N, C-alpha and C positions, 0 to 999 in steps of 0.2 A: 534565481527567482523562477517562476512559471515558465518563462519563454527561451530555459537555458541560457541565459545570460549570468555571468558571472557579478555577484557582489557580494561586498563586506558585508556581514551582519552580524548581530552580538546577541540576538534572539535565537530560541530552539526553532529549528523549521522540522514543519510536522510530517511526518512520515510520506503524507500524500502530496506535497509540496515537493518533496524529496523526488519523487518517483515522477511528477511532471517535469522536473528539472531534468533528469536522465532522459527522459522520452525527448525532449525538445533537444537537447544538447547533443546525442550521441546515435539517434535515431533519425531517419526519415519521416517518422510516424508523429503527428501531430497531436499534443495534448487536448487541442479540442475536441480532434474524433474519440480520443481516448473518455473522455467527461462523459461521452455519452453511451457507455458500454457497462454492462451489467457489472463487469470487474471493479470499475472504479466507484461504483455504490457500495460493493462490498468491501472496498478497502476503506471508504470513508466510515463505514458502519463498525467493522473491525478497529479501527483506531478511535472510536468512539468506546468501544469496550476496553480496549486498553487504557485509554485516560481515565475512565470511571473507576476502574481498578487501583490505577498509579496514584491518581488524583479525587478520593471519594468526596461526595459533596453531602453523604449521610451514612446511613448504616447499610452495608452491602448485604444480601442475602444470598445463600447458595443457590436457590432457586435461578436467581438472574443469572448465574454465570457457571450454570453444570455444563455437562458433557456436550451437550448439543451447540452450546457458545464455543465451547472449545472446538470442536470439530468444524465450525463455521469458520472459525477466525484460521485455524491451522490450514484449513482448502484454501481460504483466500490469500494466504500468503505463500503457500506453494503455487497458485494459479498467478499470482502476481510475481515471482521469480520466475516463472516458466515465461510468461508473456513478455519480462525486461529481456530476458535471454534472446528471445526470438526476433526481438524487434531490435536490439543493440548489438548481439553479436552474431545474430542469423542462425542461432543454435537451435535446431529442432527438437533433437531429445538431451536432455541433460545428462553429463558424463558421471553423475553421482546421484544416489537416491534422496530424495524428498519427502 
């Protein structure tokens, strides 16, 4: 769950929930603090883009999901990976390109 406790679940857990779990379980950084950061809002927005593409509720237009959106989502994913590495593994610089 969001507090870093192990629970058996049968439903899909969102990426945002998984990030909160990782922070609470494997770092000293608290999810309460993370939820106040811009990165958290960007992760939620990127997840909304992903969900609307995978589970569309209507017609998808290329204008909505152009290069600007792709760059935003990619940048958010890279920042999230760096943030999680810094907070959980204490890695300042990733040993691989992203």
